[in-house]
N, C-alpha and C positions, 0 to 999 in steps of 0.2 A: 581802841580804833573804832572808827564808825563807817558805815556804808550809807548811801543816800537811797533811800526807797520811796516811792511813790504809792500812797494809799489812796485808793478811790472807793467811794461808797456807792452802791448801787441798790436803789430801791424802786422795785417795780413789781406789780401782780402780788403784792402782799409780802414779797421776800425782801431782807435787808441783810446784805452782805459787803464785805470789804474785799477788794481785789488789790493785790500788791505786786508791783513791778519793779524792776531794778532799773538804773540809770540808762542801761542799754535799751529798755523797753522790754527785755525778757520777762515773762510772767514768773512769779515766785509761787502763786497760789491764791487761795481765798479763805475767808473765815465767815461763816454764818453768824450773824449778830443775834440771831433768834435762838438758835440751837446751840451754838458754841462750836459747831462742826469746822473742823480744820481739814482742807484739802490742799495739800501740797505738791506741786508739780515734780519736785524732786524731794524725796524724803530726807536727803541729807541736809536739805535747807529749811526744814520745818521749824527748827529753832528760831532762824531770823524771821520767818513769817509770823510766829508768835510773838516776838519782840516788837515787830511793827504794829500788830494789832494792839498790844499793849501801850505803845506810845501814842497811837491815835486816841486810844480810850482815855488817856491822861491829858489830853489837850482840851482847852476850853472851847474849842471852835468845832468840836465833834458833831453838834446838832445841825449847824446850818452849812459847813463846808462840805462839798461832795469830793473834792480832791485835795490832797495834802501831801507836800513833799517833806519828809522827815529824815533827819540824820539819826540812825539807828545804830546803837553800840553792836559791835560784832561779838561782844561778850556780854552776858546778862548783867544788868545794873543791878546795884546793891540797894536801890532806893526804896524798895518795898519792904515793909515790916512783915511779920510772920502772918498776921490776919489778912493783909492784903495779898500776899502771895498764896495763901490758902483759897482765898476767894477767887483769884484768877486761875488756879489750877482747878477748882471745882467747876468753874464755867468751861474753860478750854479742854479739860482733861489733860492727862499726862501725855508726853510726847509719844506718839504712836509707834516709834522705834522701840519703846520700853514695854510694850505689852504685845502679846500675839495676835488680839483682834480688838474690836471696839467694845467688847462686852463689859469693859470697866465702867461704862457709863450707865448708871442706874437710870432707867426709863428711857435710855436713848439706843439700847443695844439693837433694836429693831428698826433704826433709822432707815430712810430709803436708800442711802448710800450704802449701808451695811447690807441690805437685802439684795441689791443689785450685785454687789461684789460676790454674793454667793453663785452667781451663774458664771463667774469666770473660770471655774473649774470644770464648766460643762460645754465649753466652746464659744462662750459669749465673750465680748469685749466692751468696754465702758470708757467712753471719751468724756471727760468732765469740763464743764464751763466753756463750751463752745461759743465763741464771739460771732454774732451774725452781722456783718456788715459794719457800719460806722454810726449806728443809732444807739449803741450801748445794749442792745438785746443780747441775752446770754441764754444758750441752752444747757440747763442743769446737768442733764445726763443724755448723752447720745449712746443709745444701746444699739450693738451690732451683734447679731448671732444666727443660729440656724433658723430662728423663727422669722428673721427679717430685720429691718431697720426702724428704730422708734426714738422718737424725742420724748423723754420722759421727764415730768415736772411735778413737784409737789406743790401745789397752788394753795398758799396759805391764806388766800382771799376766798378759797373755795373749799372749806371744809376743815380748816384748822381749828382747834379748841378755842371758844371764845371766853375771855375772862369774864367772872362774875362781876356784878354790880359792885363798886367800891374799889376795884382795881384801877390803879392810874392808867389812862388810856392817852394822855397827852405825851408826844414824844419828848418834849422838852422836860416835862416832870421826870419821865422815865430815865433820861439820860443824866439827870443831875441828882437822882435820888440813890445813887450807888454809894460805895465806900467814901467816906470822907477823906481817905488819903489817896487812894489811887484813881478814883473815877470809875471803878468798874461798876457796871450797872446793876441795880437791884433787881431789874427785870430779867437778869440772867438765871435767876432763880426760878424754879417750877412754880407758877402761879395756880391759885384754885381755879379749875376750869370746868365748863360744861361743854358737853358735846353738841355740835349744831347738826340740824337736819339738812341733808343735801339731797336735792332731787334733780334727775336729769330726764328731761322731756324732749326727746327729739334733739335739735341743736340748741336747746337752751338748758342752762344750769341754773338752779335757784338754790340759795343758801339761806335758810331761815326766812323764806318768803320773799328774799331779794334777789333778783336775776343778777349774775356776775357774768364777766365776759371770758371766763377761762377756757371755754371750749373754742371760741372764735380765736383766741390767741394761740391756742395749741394747734389749730388748723393752720393758721398763717405760718407758725414756727416750722411745721412739719414740710409745708410747701416751700418754704425758703431754704430749708436744709436740702430737700430734694433737688431743687434747681441748682445749688452750688455744687452738690456732688455730681450731678449730670454734667455741670460745666468742667468738672475736674476729670472728665472722661469716665465717668462710671455709667454704665448704660444698663437698661433693663431692670431697674430697681423701683421700689415704692417706699415711701417713708410715712408712718403713721404716728400721730400724737397720741401720748397716754398722759392722763391727768390722774394724779394720785391724791386722794382726799382722806380725810378722817371723818369721824362722826357717823351719823346714822345715813347710810347711803340708800337710795331708792332710785332705780333706773326703770323709766316707764317705756317700754319696747326696745327692742334691740338697736344698736348703733347701725348706721349705714357703713357700707364697705370702705368708704374713705374718711368716716367721722372719726373724731378722736375717741379712744376708749376711755371711760371713767372707771377707775377701780379703787377699792379701798386699799389702805397700805398694807393690811394683812394678806391680800391676794397677790402680793409681790414677795417672791419670785414665781410662785407656782403658775401665774397666769402665762408667763413666757415659757415655762417648761412644758406647758401642754401644747403649745403651738406647733402646727406641722412644719416640717422642715422645708425651708424655702433656699437657703443658701448652704453651699458645702463648705468645710472648713478653711480652704484655700482662698475662697472668695471672701468670707469674712475677715480673714487676716488682711487681705489686700485693700479692702475698703477701709478697715480700721486705720492701716497704714496712712491712706490719703486723708482720713478724717482728722489725723494727728497733726498734719501739716498746716501751720498757721496761714499760709497762702491760700489754702483751700477756701477759707472764709473771709479772705480780705477784699472781696469784689463788691 
């Protein structure tokens, strides 16, 4: 049997992700095409989400088509040979229901998602992939907890490790250079990398000498989230953007009260644990409940 799923590719601010929805429009989850991270809205449907990503990767149109409607088998196909199945498993990792946490991913155990999840036992709640309006913008992580409300994003155009010379950097080449059988991209493997220099000076972020728009994007993102939460009858709140980077980070002077925070990935979750308490547990839960409603973000 088959189910019809819509796979939409989202590429902004250095991120590259697949969002999968059902025929009804209900969201199944997302797959990060750079890290292989799988975020299933319903853990019981994670297998279907992975099969949709696999089906999309096997299509010839994966480079240029931003949205694709795919009939996906409700049971795993038998088309992959052992090598291709191993490559897919190595990239996406095993089904999260089969492991206690994400430490199975060598080199990915300290992903931003995993680091934020450590806060959930300490009174924080995380809402993933929050859609902002109809322009296709998505907040990776909306963090709500004792220390306040934060939009948290790892900007891959602002501190992600840069491939060394000789690494293919053309998206067409990368997408067609994978397995000869399944189309699994060879760039899913960890490339040789060099760490960039990230300098934050006031309201400007400079990566390897080149200004990037990450701070402006984070500021607008936080303002948009604040406006929609207020419109949903949540008063007396503030929302602050947080930009997470990798590499050699240098912050010149303190950030303004409303300016986005720029932190190294290794500073998460410690940064949030050290924040003074602003919201009590009941308010955190109430705000998170409203944030999880799709209609909150549909204006």
